[in-house]
C-alpha positions in Angstrom: 0.0 0.0 0.0 2.8 2.4 1.0 4.8 1.5 -2.1 1.8 2.3 -4.4 1.5 5.7 -2.7 5.2 6.3 -3.3 4.9 5.2 -7.0 2.0 7.7 -7.4 4.1 10.5 -5.9 7.0 9.6 -8.3 4.6 9.6 -11.2 3.2 13.0 -10.0 6.7 14.5 -9.9 7.5 13.2 -13.4 4.2 14.4 -14.8 4.7 17.8 -13.2 8.2 18.0 -14.8 6.9 17.2 -18.2 3.9 19.6 -17.8 6.2 22.4 -16.6 8.4 22.0 -19.7 5.4 21.8 -22.1 3.7 24.9 -20.6 7.0 26.8 -20.4 7.8 26.0 -24.0 4.3 27.0 -25.1 4.4 30.3 -23.2 8.0 31.1 -24.4 7.1 30.4 -28.0 3.8 32.4 -27.8 5.7 35.4 -26.3 8.4 35.1 -29.0 5.8 35.0 -31.8 4.0 37.9 -30.3 7.1 40.1 -30.3 7.1 42.5 -33.2 10.2 42.2 -35.4 11.1 38.9 -33.7 13.1 37.5 -36.6 15.3 40.6 -36.8 15.7 41.1 -33.0 18.6 39.5 -31.3 17.1 40.5 -27.9 13.9 38.6 -28.7 15.9 35.5 -29.6 18.0 35.7 -26.4 14.8 36.2 -24.2 13.2 33.2 -26.0 16.3 31.1 -25.3 16.3 32.1 -21.6 12.6 31.3 -21.2 13.0 27.9 -22.9 16.1 27.2 -20.7 14.3 28.2 -17.5 11.4 25.9 -18.4 13.7 23.0 -19.1 15.6 23.6 -15.9 12.5 23.6 -13.7 11.1 20.6 -15.4 14.4 18.7 -14.9 14.4 19.6 -11.3 11.0 17.9 -10.9 12.3 14.8 -12.8 15.4 14.6 -10.6 13.2 14.9 -7.5 11.1 11.9 -8.8 14.3 9.9 -9.4 15.6 10.6 -6.0 12.3 9.6 -4.3 12.3 6.4 -6.4 15.9 5.6 -5.5 15.4 6.1 -1.8 12.0 4.4 -1.4 11.7 1.6 -4.0 13.6 -1.6 -3.0 15.3 -2.7 -6.2 18.4 -4.6 -7.1 21.8 -3.0 -7.4 21.5 -2.8 -11.2 18.4 -0.8 -11.0 19.9 1.5 -8.4 23.0 2.0 -10.6 20.8 2.9 -13.6 18.8 5.4 -11.5 22.0 6.9 -10.2 23.3 7.3 -13.7 20.1 9.0 -14.8 20.3 11.4 -11.8 23.9 12.2 -12.6 23.1 12.9 -16.3 20.1 15.0 -15.5 22.1 16.9 -12.8 24.9 17.6 -15.3 22.4 18.7 -17.9 20.8 21.1 -15.3 24.1 22.6 -14.4 25.2 23.2 -18.0 21.8 24.6 -18.8 22.0 26.9 -15.8 25.4 28.1 -17.1 24.0 28.7 -20.5 20.9 30.6 -19.3 22.4 32.6 -16.4 26.0 32.9 -17.6 27.4 31.6 -14.3 27.6 28.3 -12.4 24.8 27.6 -9.9 27.2 28.0 -7.0 28.6 31.3 -8.1 26.9 34.4 -6.7 25.2 36.7 -9.3 27.0 39.9 -10.3 26.2 43.0 -8.2 23.9 44.3 -11.0 21.7 41.2 -10.7 21.4 41.0 -6.9 18.2 41.9 -5.2 18.2 44.8 -2.8 18.0 43.5 0.7 
């Protein structure tokens, strides 16, 4: 009974990750297409890439959370755990490189003074 609940939670996280990506891609594309002069504007293209990247990052975070819950709670063999660990490592690496691409800095680096929020 508990394992079925955990499986539902994992499926929920995975579905949320896919949904976040789909909605984010749709909104980013709609905003790009609504921008006047979009095909001649470098700024519109950069904004579009940033929105797409943020959607992908947030969706990947949900997928990684589902993988972590599955790894911790579902009793499986060593092979399955190794496969899940490899998936988490690949997704984490992808998230970090996407963060670098979108934000222009590694996740552990503090933002430049111009991007910091006033305290």
